[in-house]
All heavy atoms as a GROMACS GRO file, in nm:
protein
  657
    1MET      N    1   1.939  14.937  29.359
    1MET     CA    2   1.989  15.031  29.465
    1MET      C    3   2.096  15.122  29.433
    1MET      O    4   2.089  15.236  29.467
    1MET     CB    5   2.046  14.926  29.582
    1MET     CG    6   2.081  15.004  29.699
    1MET     SD    7   1.952  15.081  29.789
    1MET     CE    8   2.005  15.114  29.941
    2ILE      N    9   2.182  15.087  29.336
    2ILE     CA   10   2.289  15.170  29.301
    2ILE      C   11   2.230  15.294  29.219
    2ILE      O   12   2.286  15.406  29.230
    2ILE     CB   13   2.397  15.104  29.207
    2ILE    CG1   14   2.524  15.190  29.182
    2ILE    CG2   15   2.342  15.050  29.078
    2ILE    CD1   16   2.599  15.225  29.304
    3ARG      N   17   2.122  15.275  29.142
    3ARG     CA   18   2.067  15.384  29.072
    3ARG      C   19   2.014  15.490  29.173
    3ARG      O   20   2.016  15.598  29.156
    3ARG     CB   21   1.952  15.337  28.977
    3ARG     CG   22   2.009  15.261  28.856
    3ARG     CD   23   1.904  15.229  28.752
    3ARG     NE   24   1.794  15.170  28.823
    3ARG     CZ   25   1.704  15.084  28.746
    3ARG    NH1   26   1.722  15.064  28.626
    3ARG    NH2   27   1.601  15.032  28.824
    4LYS      N   28   1.942  15.440  29.273
    4LYS     CA   29   1.886  15.524  29.375
    4LYS      C   30   2.005  15.595  29.450
    4LYS      O   31   1.993  15.717  29.475
    4LYS     CB   32   1.815  15.441  29.475
    4LYS     CG   33   1.741  15.522  29.577
    4LYS     CD   34   1.641  15.624  29.518
    4LYS     CE   35   1.502  15.578  29.549
    4LYS     NZ   36   1.401  15.681  29.486
    5GLN      N   37   2.108  15.532  29.485
    5GLN     CA   38   2.221  15.595  29.541
    5GLN      C   39   2.285  15.702  29.457
    5GLN      O   40   2.317  15.818  29.503
    5GLN     CB   41   2.326  15.490  29.587
    5GLN     CG   42   2.279  15.402  29.698
    5GLN     CD   43   2.365  15.278  29.717
    5GLN    OE1   44   2.416  15.214  29.616
    5GLN    NE2   45   2.393  15.243  29.836
    6LEU      N   46   2.303  15.673  29.334
    6LEU     CA   47   2.356  15.772  29.243
    6LEU      C   48   2.264  15.894  29.230
    6LEU      O   49   2.313  15.997  29.230
    6LEU     CB   50   2.384  15.710  29.102
    6LEU     CG   51   2.430  15.808  28.990
    6LEU    CD1   52   2.564  15.869  29.040
    6LEU    CD2   53   2.437  15.739  28.859
    7GLY      N   54   2.132  15.860  29.223
    7GLY     CA   55   2.043  15.972  29.218
    7GLY      C   56   2.050  16.072  29.328
    7GLY      O   57   2.047  16.193  29.323
    8ILE      N   58   2.059  16.014  29.454
    8ILE     CA   59   2.074  16.081  29.578
    8ILE      C   60   2.205  16.169  29.569
    8ILE      O   61   2.198  16.286  29.598
    8ILE     CB   62   2.068  15.999  29.693
    8ILE    CG1   63   1.931  15.932  29.716
    8ILE    CG2   64   2.107  16.081  29.825
    8ILE    CD1   65   1.929  15.827  29.813
    9ARG      N   66   2.315  16.103  29.539
    9ARG     CA   67   2.430  16.175  29.520
    9ARG      C   68   2.425  16.294  29.422
    9ARG      O   69   2.480  16.407  29.462
    9ARG     CB   70   2.551  16.076  29.479
    9ARG     CG   71   2.682  16.134  29.462
    9ARG     CD   72   2.747  16.157  29.590
    9ARG     NE   73   2.888  16.189  29.561
    9ARG     CZ   74   2.951  16.272  29.644
    9ARG    NH1   75   2.897  16.313  29.752
    9ARG    NH2   76   3.072  16.302  29.610
   10LEU      N   77   2.374  16.270  29.321
   10LEU     CA   78   2.358  16.385  29.209
   10LEU      C   79   2.274  16.490  29.262
   10LEU      O   80   2.304  16.607  29.246
   10LEU     CB   81   2.313  16.330  29.083
   10LEU     CG   82   2.396  16.232  29.008
   10LEU    CD1   83   2.327  16.177  28.886
   10LEU    CD2   84   2.531  16.289  28.979
   11LYS      N   85   2.169  16.463  29.329
   11LYS     CA   86   2.076  16.571  29.382
   11LYS      C   87   2.157  16.650  29.491
   11LYS      O   88   2.148  16.773  29.483
   11LYS     CB   89   1.961  16.514  29.446
   11LYS     CG   90   1.863  16.614  29.491
   11LYS     CD   91   1.725  16.551  29.546
   11LYS     CE   92   1.632  16.655  29.581
   11LYS     NZ   93   1.499  16.599  29.626
   12LYS      N   94   2.228  16.588  29.573
   12LYS     CA   95   2.321  16.654  29.673
   12LYS      C   96   2.417  16.746  29.606
   12LYS      O   97   2.431  16.860  29.642
   12LYS     CB   98   2.385  16.558  29.769
   12LYS     CG   99   2.313  16.498  29.886
   12LYS     CD  100   2.405  16.408  29.958
   12LYS     CE  101   2.337  16.357  30.087
   12LYS     NZ  102   2.430  16.274  30.161
   13LEU      N  103   2.485  16.691  29.509
   13LEU     CA  104   2.591  16.765  29.435
   13LEU      C  105   2.535  16.884  29.362
   13LEU      O  106   2.588  16.988  29.362
   13LEU     CB  107   2.673  16.674  29.347
   13LEU     CG  108   2.761  16.572  29.409
   13LEU    CD1  109   2.812  16.465  29.305
   13LEU    CD2  110   2.873  16.641  29.485
   14ARG      N  111   2.420  16.856  29.294
   14ARG     CA  112   2.359  16.970  29.215
   14ARG      C  113   2.313  17.085  29.309
   14ARG      O  114   2.336  17.196  29.288
   14ARG     CB  115   2.227  16.925  29.150
   14ARG     CG  116   2.148  17.029  29.065
   14ARG     CD  117   2.036  16.976  29.004
   14ARG     NE  118   1.940  16.899  29.071
   14ARG     CZ  119   1.850  16.960  29.160
   14ARG    NH1  120   1.850  17.072  29.171
   14ARG    NH2  121   1.774  16.874  29.228
   15SER      N  122   2.264  17.052  29.425
   15SER     CA  123   2.220  17.144  29.527
   15SER      C  124   2.333  17.222  29.579
   15SER      O  125   2.322  17.343  29.601
   15SER     CB  126   2.149  17.073  29.646
   15SER     OG  127   2.027  17.012  29.595
   16THR      N  128   2.444  17.154  29.609
   16THR     CA  129   2.565  17.212  29.679
   16THR      C  130   2.646  17.287  29.577
   16THR      O  131   2.709  17.391  29.606
   16THR     CB  132   2.637  17.123  29.769
   16THR    OG1  133   2.692  17.018  29.683
   16THR    CG2  134   2.555  17.068  29.885
   17GLN      N  135   2.671  17.230  29.463
   17GLN     CA  136   2.777  17.278  29.363
   17GLN      C  137   2.707  17.390  29.279
   17GLN      O  138   2.777  17.478  29.230
   17GLN     CB  139   2.818  17.166  29.267
   17GLN     CG  140   2.888  17.051  29.345
   17GLN     CD  141   3.014  17.091  29.401
   17GLN    OE1  142   3.034  17.107  29.513
   17GLN    NE2  143   3.115  17.116  29.319
   18THR      N  144   2.578  17.383  29.246
   18THR     CA  145   2.529  17.471  29.143
   18THR      C  146   2.413  17.558  29.191
   18THR      O  147   2.382  17.656  29.132
   18THR     CB  148   2.478  17.402  29.028
   18THR    OG1  149   2.358  17.323  29.058
   18THR    CG2  150   2.588  17.304  28.957
   19GLN      N  151   2.337  17.518  29.295
   19GLN     CA  152   2.219  17.578  29.345
   19GLN      C  153   2.114  17.596  29.236
   19GLN      O  154   2.032  17.689  29.237
   19GLN     CB  155   2.262  17.716  29.405
   19GLN     CG  156   2.340  17.713  29.543
   19GLN     CD  157   2.486  17.701  29.507
   19GLN    OE1  158   2.542  17.765  29.428
   19GLN    NE2  159   2.544  17.622  29.588
   20LEU      N  160   2.125  17.513  29.126
   20LEU     CA  161   2.023  17.524  29.030
   20LEU      C  162   1.914  17.420  29.046
   20LEU      O  163   1.933  17.316  29.113
   20LEU     CB  164   2.097  17.489  28.895
   20LEU     CG  165   2.196  17.589  28.846
   20LEU    CD1  166   2.265  17.527  28.718
   20LEU    CD2  167   2.146  17.728  28.817
   21SER      N  168   1.794  17.449  28.998
   21SER     CA  169   1.688  17.347  28.990
   21SER      C  170   1.725  17.230  28.897
   21SER      O  171   1.821  17.257  28.818
   21SER     CB  172   1.554  17.417  28.951
   21SER     OG  173   1.559  17.452  28.815
   22GLN      N  174   1.651  17.130  28.897
   22GLN     CA  175   1.670  17.019  28.808
   22GLN      C  176   1.661  17.069  28.655
   22GLN      O  177   1.735  17.046  28.581
   22GLN     CB  178   1.563  16.908  28.827
   22GLN     CG  179   1.596  16.814  28.939
   22GLN     CD  180   1.488  16.698  28.941
   22GLN    OE1  181   1.394  16.712  28.873
   22GLN    NE2  182   1.517  16.596  29.020
   23GLU      N  183   1.558  17.154  28.635
   23GLU     CA  184   1.535  17.193  28.508
   23GLU      C  185   1.658  17.291  28.464
   23GLU      O  186   1.700  17.284  28.352
   23GLU     CB  187   1.395  17.276  28.498
   23GLU     CG  188   1.370  17.332  28.365
   23GLU     CD  189   1.225  17.394  28.361
   23GLU    OE1  190   1.163  17.416  28.461
   23GLU    OE2  191   1.186  17.419  28.239
   24GLU      N  192   1.687  17.380  28.540
   24GLU     CA  193   1.800  17.470  28.502
   24GLU      C  194   1.928  17.394  28.482
   24GLU      O  195   2.005  17.423  28.388
   24GLU     CB  196   1.824  17.573  28.622
   24GLU     CG  197   1.715  17.663  28.632
   24GLU     CD  198   1.716  17.752  28.768
   24GLU    OE1  199   1.770  17.699  28.870
   24GLU    OE2  200   1.671  17.864  28.768
   25PHE      N  201   1.957  17.299  28.568
   25PHE     CA  202   2.077  17.221  28.555
   25PHE      C  203   2.076  17.137  28.424
   25PHE      O  204   2.172  17.133  28.348
   25PHE     CB  205   2.114  17.136  28.678
   25PHE     CG  206   2.232  17.051  28.662
   25PHE    CD1  207   2.358  17.117  28.664
   25PHE    CD2  208   2.227  16.915  28.636
   25PHE    CE1  209   2.473  17.040  28.657
   25PHE    CE2  210   2.343  16.845  28.622
   25PHE     CZ  211   2.470  16.907  28.627
   26ALA      N  212   1.966  17.072  28.400
   26ALA     CA  213   1.952  16.990  28.276
   26ALA      C  214   1.968  17.081  28.162
   26ALA      O  215   2.047  17.037  28.062
   26ALA     CB  216   1.820  16.916  28.276
   27TYR      N  217   1.915  17.194  28.156
   27TYR     CA  218   1.920  17.280  28.044
   27TYR      C  219   2.076  17.320  28.036
   27TYR      O  220   2.124  17.331  27.917
   27TYR     CB  221   1.835  17.416  28.066
   27TYR     CG  222   1.847  17.514  27.955
   27TYR    CD1  223   1.791  17.490  27.831
   27TYR    CD2  224   1.923  17.626  27.968
   27TYR    CE1  225   1.800  17.590  27.728
   27TYR    CE2  226   1.932  17.716  27.869
   27TYR     CZ  227   1.877  17.696  27.752
   27TYR     OH  228   1.885  17.790  27.653
   28SER      N  229   2.138  17.350  28.144
   28SER     CA  230   2.287  17.389  28.135
   28SER      C  231   2.376  17.295  28.074
   28SER      O  232   2.475  17.328  28.027
   28SER     CB  233   2.332  17.444  28.272
   28SER     OG  234   2.363  17.324  28.352
   29ILE      N  235   2.334  17.162  28.091
   29ILE     CA  236   2.423  17.056  28.032
   29ILE      C  237   2.364  16.996  27.905
   29ILE      O  238   2.412  16.886  27.850
   29ILE     CB  239   2.450  16.941  28.128
   29ILE    CG1  240   2.323  16.880  28.181
   29ILE    CG2  241   2.528  16.998  28.250
   29ILE    CD1  242   2.347  16.755  28.275
   30ASN      N  243   2.255  17.065  27.845
   30ASN     CA  244   2.193  17.018  27.721
   30ASN      C  245   2.141  16.877  27.742
   30ASN      O  246   2.163  16.792  27.650
   30ASN     CB  247   2.292  17.029  27.604
   30ASN     CG  248   2.231  17.022  27.473
   30ASN    OD1  249   2.104  17.072  27.465
   30ASN    ND2  250   2.291  16.983  27.375
   31MET      N  251   2.068  16.850  27.842
   31MET     CA  252   2.002  16.731  27.870
   31MET      C  253   1.853  16.756  27.887
   31MET      O  254   1.819  16.857  27.948
   31MET     CB  255   2.064  16.655  27.994
   31MET     CG  256   2.015  16.518  28.022
   31MET     SD  257   2.102  16.448  28.161
   31MET     CE  258   2.257  16.402  28.086
   32ASP      N  259   1.769  16.664  27.845
   32ASP     CA  260   1.623  16.684  27.870
   32ASP      C  261   1.594  16.677  28.016
   32ASP      O  262   1.642  16.594  28.090
   32ASP     CB  263   1.546  16.566  27.791
   32ASP     CG  264   1.404  16.575  27.807
   32ASP    OD1  265   1.342  16.655  27.742
   32ASP    OD2  266   1.346  16.502  27.897
   33ARG      N  267   1.502  16.769  28.059
   33ARG     CA  268   1.465  16.782  28.208
   33ARG      C  269   1.412  16.648  28.257
   33ARG      O  270   1.441  16.602  28.373
   33ARG     CB  271   1.368  16.889  28.216
   33ARG     CG  272   1.324  16.906  28.358
   33ARG     CD  273   1.202  17.005  28.368
   33ARG     NE  274   1.085  16.960  28.282
   33ARG     CZ  275   1.005  16.862  28.320
   33ARG    NH1  276   1.010  16.797  28.433
   33ARG    NH2  277   0.900  16.834  28.231
   34THR      N  278   1.327  16.588  28.181
   34THR     CA  279   1.261  16.464  28.235
   34THR      C  280   1.360  16.355  28.239
   34THR      O  281   1.347  16.267  28.332
   34THR     CB  282   1.139  16.419  28.146
   34THR    OG1  283   1.178  16.404  28.015
   34THR    CG2  284   1.032  16.536  28.156
   35TYR      N  285   1.452  16.347  28.150
   35TYR     CA  286   1.554  16.243  28.158
   35TYR      C  287   1.638  16.269  28.280
   35TYR      O  288   1.670  16.172  28.359
   35TYR     CB  289   1.650  16.252  28.026
   35TYR     CG  290   1.750  16.144  28.029
   35TYR    CD1  291   1.741  16.027  27.971
   35TYR    CD2  292   1.882  16.183  28.092
   35TYR    CE1  293   1.844  15.930  27.977
   35TYR    CE2  294   1.981  16.080  28.088
   35TYR     CZ  295   1.969  15.958  28.039
   35TYR     OH  296   2.058  15.870  28.033
   36TYR      N  297   1.678  16.396  28.307
   36TYR     CA  298   1.768  16.416  28.421
   36TYR      C  299   1.691  16.392  28.555
   36TYR      O  300   1.746  16.330  28.645
   36TYR     CB  301   1.824  16.566  28.431
   36TYR     CG  302   1.910  16.585  28.535
   36TYR    CD1  303   2.040  16.533  28.540
   36TYR    CD2  304   1.869  16.650  28.661
   36TYR    CE1  305   2.125  16.543  28.655
   36TYR    CE2  306   1.950  16.655  28.771
   36TYR     CZ  307   2.077  16.600  28.757
   36TYR     OH  308   2.151  16.620  28.867
   37SER      N  309   1.567  16.424  28.547
   37SER     CA  310   1.483  16.398  28.671
   37SER      C  311   1.474  16.251  28.698
   37SER      O  312   1.487  16.203  28.815
   37SER     CB  313   1.340  16.454  28.644
   37SER     OG  314   1.256  16.418  28.753
   38SER      N  315   1.462  16.170  28.593
   38SER     CA  316   1.454  16.020  28.615
   38SER      C  317   1.583  15.969  28.674
   38SER      O  318   1.590  15.870  28.736
   38SER     CB  319   1.415  15.955  28.484
   38SER     OG  320   1.504  15.959  28.386
   39VAL      N  321   1.697  16.039  28.629
   39VAL     CA  322   1.830  15.988  28.681
   39VAL      C  323   1.832  16.030  28.833
   39VAL      O  324   1.872  15.939  28.910
   39VAL     CB  325   1.947  16.063  28.617
   39VAL    CG1  326   2.080  16.039  28.686
   39VAL    CG2  327   1.950  16.019  28.461
   40GLU      N  328   1.796  16.144  28.875
   40GLU     CA  329   1.804  16.187  29.016
   40GLU      C  330   1.704  16.099  29.102
   40GLU      O  331   1.728  16.072  29.215
   40GLU     CB  332   1.761  16.330  29.036
   40GLU     CG  333   1.881  16.416  29.021
   40GLU     CD  334   1.864  16.560  29.074
   40GLU    OE1  335   1.764  16.587  29.140
   40GLU    OE2  336   1.954  16.646  29.052
   41ASN      N  337   1.590  16.050  29.037
   41ASN     CA  338   1.500  15.965  29.111
   41ASN      C  339   1.535  15.826  29.105
   41ASN      O  340   1.468  15.745  29.177
   41ASN     CB  341   1.362  15.990  29.046
   41ASN     CG  342   1.304  16.122  29.085
   41ASN    OD1  343   1.319  16.173  29.191
   41ASN    ND2  344   1.239  16.188  28.982
   42GLY      N  345   1.647  15.790  29.042
   42GLY     CA  346   1.691  15.648  29.046
   42GLY      C  347   1.612  15.556  28.953
   42GLY      O  348   1.617  15.433  28.969
   43ASN      N  349   1.547  15.617  28.861
   43ASN     CA  350   1.462  15.545  28.764
   43ASN      C  351   1.534  15.508  28.632
   43ASN      O  352   1.471  15.466  28.536
   43ASN     CB  353   1.326  15.607  28.746
   43ASN     CG  354   1.257  15.623  28.873
   43ASN    OD1  355   1.260  15.526  28.964
   43ASN    ND2  356   1.182  15.728  28.887
   44ARG      N  357   1.654  15.563  28.613
   44ARG     CA  358   1.709  15.564  28.482
   44ARG      C  359   1.848  15.481  28.487
   44ARG      O  360   1.932  15.514  28.572
   44ARG     CB  361   1.738  15.702  28.430
   44ARG     CG  362   1.803  15.712  28.302
   44ARG     CD  363   1.725  15.684  28.181
   44ARG     NE  364   1.599  15.758  28.177
   44ARG     CZ  365   1.525  15.765  28.069
   44ARG    NH1  366   1.550  15.690  27.964
   44ARG    NH2  367   1.417  15.835  28.066
   45ASN      N  368   1.876  15.396  28.394
   45ASN     CA  369   2.006  15.322  28.386
   45ASN      C  370   2.088  15.408  28.279
   45ASN      O  371   2.078  15.392  28.173
   45ASN     CB  372   1.986  15.186  28.333
   45ASN     CG  373   2.112  15.098  28.350
   45ASN    OD1  374   2.195  15.136  28.428
   45ASN    ND2  375   2.115  14.978  28.292
   46ILE      N  376   2.164  15.503  28.348
   46ILE     CA  377   2.218  15.600  28.266
   46ILE      C  378   2.346  15.559  28.201
   46ILE      O  379   2.427  15.483  28.258
   46ILE     CB  380   2.255  15.728  28.359
   46ILE    CG1  381   2.303  15.847  28.285
   46ILE    CG2  382   2.336  15.687  28.470
   46ILE    CD1  383   2.308  15.981  28.372
   47SER      N  384   2.377  15.619  28.076
   47SER     CA  385   2.494  15.581  28.008
   47SER      C  386   2.623  15.636  28.064
   47SER      O  387   2.609  15.747  28.128
   47SER     CB  388   2.482  15.613  27.860
   47SER     OG  389   2.494  15.762  27.840
   48LEU      N  390   2.740  15.588  28.030
   48LEU     CA  391   2.866  15.656  28.073
   48LEU      C  392   2.877  15.799  28.016
   48LEU      O  393   2.929  15.881  28.080
   48LEU     CB  394   2.979  15.568  28.035
   48LEU     CG  395   3.000  15.434  28.113
   48LEU    CD1  396   3.101  15.349  28.054
   48LEU    CD2  397   3.019  15.462  28.255
   49LEU      N  398   2.840  15.815  27.887
   49LEU     CA  399   2.848  15.944  27.827
   49LEU      C  400   2.765  16.050  27.909
   49LEU      O  401   2.813  16.162  27.925
   49LEU     CB  402   2.808  15.940  27.684
   49LEU     CG  403   2.893  15.858  27.595
   49LEU    CD1  404   2.833  15.852  27.461
   49LEU    CD2  405   3.041  15.920  27.587
   50ASN      N  406   2.648  16.013  27.956
   50ASN     CA  407   2.564  16.109  28.022
   50ASN      C  408   2.623  16.125  28.167
   50ASN      O  409   2.603  16.233  28.224
   50ASN     CB  410   2.423  16.066  28.023
   50ASN     CG  411   2.359  16.099  27.889
   50ASN    OD1  412   2.389  16.195  27.813
   50ASN    ND2  413   2.254  16.014  27.853
   51ILE      N  414   2.684  16.030  28.222
   51ILE     CA  415   2.739  16.039  28.348
   51ILE      C  416   2.859  16.149  28.350
   51ILE      O  417   2.866  16.231  28.429
   51ILE     CB  418   2.793  15.905  28.409
   51ILE    CG1  419   2.684  15.816  28.442
   51ILE    CG2  420   2.881  15.919  28.524
   51ILE    CD1  421   2.712  15.671  28.479
   52LYS      N  422   2.929  16.136  28.245
   52LYS     CA  423   3.056  16.228  28.224
   52LYS      C  424   2.990  16.364  28.197
   52LYS      O  425   3.045  16.464  28.250
   52LYS     CB  426   3.130  16.186  28.101
   52LYS     CG  427   3.248  16.277  28.075
   52LYS     CD  428   3.344  16.292  28.188
   52LYS     CE  429   3.456  16.370  28.145
   52LYS     NZ  430   3.538  16.429  28.261
   53LYS      N  431   2.890  16.377  28.128
   53LYS     CA  432   2.829  16.509  28.100
   53LYS      C  433   2.785  16.573  28.230
   53LYS      O  434   2.798  16.697  28.245
   53LYS     CB  435   2.701  16.496  27.999
   53LYS     CG  436   2.638  16.613  27.957
   53LYS     CD  437   2.518  16.599  27.875
   53LYS     CE  438   2.544  16.589  27.735
   53LYS     NZ  439   2.420  16.585  27.651
   54ILE      N  440   2.717  16.492  28.314
   54ILE     CA  441   2.666  16.544  28.436
   54ILE      C  442   2.788  16.589  28.526
   54ILE      O  443   2.783  16.697  28.592
   54ILE     CB  444   2.580  16.450  28.515
   54ILE    CG1  445   2.449  16.430  28.437
   54ILE    CG2  446   2.561  16.485  28.660
   54ILE    CD1  447   2.369  16.306  28.483
   55ALA      N  448   2.886  16.513  28.535
   55ALA     CA  449   3.010  16.543  28.623
   55ALA      C  450   3.068  16.674  28.568
   55ALA      O  451   3.108  16.759  28.643
   55ALA     CB  452   3.115  16.428  28.610
   56THR      N  453   3.073  16.686  28.439
   56THR     CA  454   3.139  16.813  28.380
   56THR      C  455   3.056  16.933  28.423
   56THR      O  456   3.106  17.032  28.450
   56THR     CB  457   3.153  16.796  28.235
   56THR    OG1  458   3.242  16.686  28.202
   56THR    CG2  459   3.210  16.928  28.165
   57GLY      N  460   2.922  16.912  28.414
   57GLY     CA  461   2.829  17.016  28.446
   57GLY      C  462   2.841  17.065  28.590
   57GLY      O  463   2.817  17.175  28.631
   58LEU      N  464   2.867  16.963  28.685
   58LEU     CA  465   2.883  16.981  28.818
   58LEU      C  466   3.028  17.037  28.856
   58LEU      O  467   3.054  17.086  28.970
   58LEU     CB  468   2.860  16.868  28.898
   58LEU     CG  469   2.721  16.812  28.902
   58LEU    CD1  470   2.705  16.665  28.967
   58LEU    CD2  471   2.621  16.903  28.976
   59GLY      N  472   3.116  17.035  28.752
   59GLY     CA  473   3.248  17.087  28.774
   59GLY      C  474   3.333  16.982  28.877
   59GLY      O  475   3.422  17.032  28.932
   60ILE      N  476   3.301  16.856  28.851
   60ILE     CA  477   3.370  16.761  28.939
   60ILE      C  478   3.424  16.646  28.851
   60ILE      O  479   3.383  16.632  28.735
   60ILE     CB  480   3.279  16.695  29.042
   60ILE    CG1  481   3.160  16.632  28.990
   60ILE    CG2  482   3.232  16.804  29.142
   60ILE    CD1  483   3.068  16.557  29.088
   61THR      N  484   3.516  16.557  28.904
   61THR     CA  485   3.562  16.440  28.842
   61THR      C  486   3.461  16.323  28.865
   61THR      O  487   3.384  16.329  28.945
   61THR     CB  488   3.704  16.405  28.882
   61THR    OG1  489   3.679  16.369  29.026
   61THR    CG2  490   3.801  16.522  28.877
   62LEU      N  491   3.483  16.233  28.778
   62LEU     CA  492   3.402  16.100  28.795
   62LEU      C  493   3.428  16.048  28.932
   62LEU      O  494   3.338  15.989  28.998
   62LEU     CB  495   3.431  16.004  28.685
   62LEU     CG  496   3.388  16.053  28.544
   62LEU    CD1  497   3.427  15.952  28.434
   62LEU    CD2  498   3.225  16.062  28.535
   63GLU      N  499   3.558  16.049  28.971
   63GLU     CA  500   3.592  15.999  29.106
   63GLU      C  501   3.512  16.067  29.213
   63GLU      O  502   3.470  16.003  29.301
   63GLU     CB  503   3.742  16.015  29.120
   63GLU     CG  504   3.797  15.956  29.254
   63GLU     CD  505   3.936  15.980  29.278
   63GLU    OE1  506   4.003  16.046  29.200
   63GLU    OE2  507   3.981  15.926  29.388
   64GLU      N  508   3.505  16.198  29.206
   64GLU     CA  509   3.436  16.276  29.309
   64GLU      C  510   3.283  16.235  29.299
   64GLU      O  511   3.214  16.232  29.407
   64GLU     CB  512   3.452  16.426  29.285
   64GLU     CG  513   3.592  16.471  29.317
   64GLU     CD  514   3.605  16.618  29.277
   64GLU    OE1  515   3.598  16.644  29.150
   64GLU    OE2  516   3.638  16.706  29.362
   65MET      N  517   3.225  16.209  29.182
   65MET     CA  518   3.085  16.191  29.163
   65MET      C  519   3.052  16.059  29.242
   65MET      O  520   2.946  16.051  29.305
   65MET     CB  521   3.045  16.177  29.018
   65MET     CG  522   2.909  16.142  28.997
   65MET     SD  523   2.865  16.107  28.829
   65MET     CE  524   2.832  16.274  28.775
   66PHE      N  525   3.141  15.965  29.228
   66PHE     CA  526   3.112  15.830  29.288
   66PHE      C  527   3.172  15.813  29.429
   66PHE      O  528   3.150  15.708  29.486
   66PHE     CB  529   3.160  15.724  29.193
   66PHE     CG  530   3.070  15.703  29.077
   66PHE    CD1  531   3.103  15.772  28.954
   66PHE    CD2  532   2.951  15.639  29.083
   66PHE    CE1  533   3.027  15.755  28.844
   66PHE    CE2  534   2.869  15.623  28.974
   66PHE     CZ  535   2.910  15.687  28.854
   67LYS      N  536   3.238  15.910  29.480
   67LYS     CA  537   3.298  15.896  29.615
   67LYS      C  538   3.188  15.875  29.719
   67LYS      O  539   3.097  15.945  29.725
   67LYS     CB  540   3.383  16.020  29.654
   67LYS     CG  541   3.454  16.014  29.775
   67LYS     CD  542   3.534  16.128  29.814
   67LYS     CE  543   3.613  16.113  29.944
   67LYS     NZ  544   3.681  16.215  29.992
   68ASP      N  545   3.211  15.772  29.793
   68ASP     CA  546   3.123  15.729  29.905
   68ASP      C  547   2.978  15.709  29.864
   68ASP      O  548   2.879  15.723  29.939
   68ASP     CB  549   3.129  15.832  30.010
   68ASP     CG  550   3.268  15.846  30.073
   68ASP    OD1  551   3.333  15.748  30.087
   68ASP    OD2  552   3.305  15.968  30.115
   69ILE      N  553   2.954  15.678  29.739
   69ILE     CA  554   2.816  15.661  29.686
   69ILE      C  555   2.734  15.557  29.760
   69ILE      O  556   2.615  15.576  29.780
   69ILE     CB  557   2.809  15.636  29.540
   69ILE    CG1  558   2.675  15.653  29.486
   69ILE    CG2  559   2.866  15.500  29.507
   69ILE    CD1  560   2.664  15.654  29.330
   70GLU      N  561   2.813  15.456  29.814
   70GLU     CA  562   2.739  15.350  29.877
   70GLU      C  563   2.692  15.393  30.022
   70GLU      O  564   2.606  15.323  30.087
   70GLU     CB  565   2.822  15.225  29.886
   70GLU     CG  566   2.850  15.161  29.750
   70GLU     CD  567   2.937  15.044  29.750
   70GLU    OE1  568   3.010  15.028  29.847
   70GLU    OE2  569   2.920  14.963  29.653
   71LYS      N  570   2.741  15.508  30.057
   71LYS     CA  571   2.705  15.560  30.194
   71LYS      C  572   2.586  15.659  30.188
   71LYS      O  573   2.542  15.714  30.277
   71LYS     CB  574   2.815  15.620  30.272
   71LYS     CG  575   2.923  15.530  30.295
   71LYS     CD  576   3.042  15.602  30.351
   71LYS     CE  577   3.159  15.509  30.375
   71LYS     NZ  578   3.282  15.585  30.430
   72GLU      N  579   2.541  15.681  30.065
   72GLU     CA  580   2.442  15.794  30.056
   72GLU      C  581   2.314  15.758  30.123
   72GLU      O  582   2.265  15.635  30.126
   72GLU     CB  583   2.404  15.812  29.896
   72GLU     CG  584   2.506  15.874  29.820
   72GLU     CD  585   2.552  16.008  29.875
   72GLU    OE1  586   2.476  16.086  29.947
   72GLU    OE2  587   2.666  16.056  29.852
   73ASP      N  588   2.266  15.851  30.194
   73ASP     CA  589   2.158  15.833  30.285
   73ASP      C  590   2.020  15.862  30.227
   73ASP      O  591   1.991  15.978  30.192
   73ASP     CB  592   2.178  15.931  30.406
   73ASP     CG  593   2.073  15.909  30.526
   73ASP    OD1  594   1.990  15.821  30.509
   73ASP    OD2  595   2.094  15.975  30.625
   74ILE      N  596   1.935  15.764  30.215
   74ILE     CA  597   1.805  15.778  30.154
   74ILE      C  598   1.713  15.876  30.246
   74ILE      O  599   1.633  15.938  30.192
   74ILE     CB  600   1.742  15.641  30.134
   74ILE    CG1  601   1.817  15.566  30.032
   74ILE    CG2  602   1.588  15.659  30.100
   74ILE    CD1  603   1.759  15.429  30.004
   75LYS      N  604   1.741  15.887  30.373
   75LYS     CA  605   1.669  15.973  30.458
   75LYS      C  606   1.701  16.117  30.422
   75LYS      O  607   1.608  16.197  30.412
   75LYS     CB  608   1.719  15.958  30.608
   75LYS     CG  609   1.686  15.834  30.669
   75LYS     CD  610   1.733  15.818  30.811
   75LYS     CE  611   1.713  15.680  30.869
   75LYS     NZ  612   1.775  15.666  30.988
   76TRP      N  613   1.821  16.154  30.373
   76TRP     CA  614   1.853  16.281  30.318
   76TRP      C  615   1.753  16.316  30.196
   76TRP      O  616   1.703  16.434  30.191
   76TRP     CB  617   1.993  16.297  30.278
   76TRP     CG  618   2.027  16.431  30.230
   76TRP    CD1  619   2.078  16.546  30.306
   76TRP    CD2  620   2.017  16.478  30.104
   76TRP    NE1  621   2.088  16.641  30.221
   76TRP    CE2  622   2.057  16.623  30.090
   76TRP    CE3  623   1.972  16.424  29.971
   76TRP    CZ2  624   2.059  16.698  29.981
   76TRP    CZ3  625   1.979  16.499  29.864
   76TRP    CH2  626   2.020  16.637  29.867
   77ALA      N  627   1.746  16.224  30.119
   77ALA     CA  628   1.664  16.238  29.994
   77ALA      C  629   1.523  16.265  30.029
   77ALA      O  630   1.448  16.350  29.968
   77ALA     CB  631   1.674  16.118  29.893
   78LYS      N  632   1.461  16.203  30.129
   78LYS     CA  633   1.327  16.226  30.168
   78LYS      C  634   1.300  16.356  30.232
   78LYS      O  635   1.191  16.418  30.214
   78LYS     CB  636   1.286  16.106  30.271
   78LYS     CG  637   1.279  15.976  30.199
   78LYS     CD  638   1.234  15.868  30.297
   78LYS     CE  639   1.223  15.734  30.213
   78LYS     NZ  640   1.187  15.626  30.315
   79LYS      N  641   1.408  16.408  30.305
   79LYS     CA  642   1.394  16.548  30.357
   79LYS      C  643   1.413  16.658  30.255
   79LYS      O  644   1.359  16.762  30.273
   79LYS     CB  645   1.503  16.567  30.459
   79LYS     CG  646   1.484  16.488  30.589
   79LYS     CD  647   1.582  16.531  30.697
   79LYS     CE  648   1.734  16.499  30.656
   79LYS     NZ  649   1.829  16.529  30.757
   80ASN      N  650   1.478  16.636  30.150
   80ASN     CA  651   1.496  16.731  30.048
   80ASN      C  652   1.420  16.697  29.926
   80ASN      O  653   1.415  16.709  29.838
   80ASN     CB  654   1.646  16.740  30.018
   80ASN     CG  655   1.722  16.787  30.138
   80ASN    OD1  656   1.715  16.905  30.189
   80ASN    ND2  657   1.798  16.697  30.205
   0.00000   0.00000   0.00000
């Protein structure tokens, strides 16, 4: 469940903070597109180093990345 919640949170943040596609964002942080996609889809048990890389790319702190993560709405992900 936490991987799915993190994925939803990252998708929201990427959409609002960068307005970039998954591919564009992954490229901007030097991460493989398919790897990043699997993170957003909640299918990847991501390392701390890659979590930090994503936060930096989004221009946010780790604290901001995980803020209210347990409240992430799966309905939002289905709509977007």
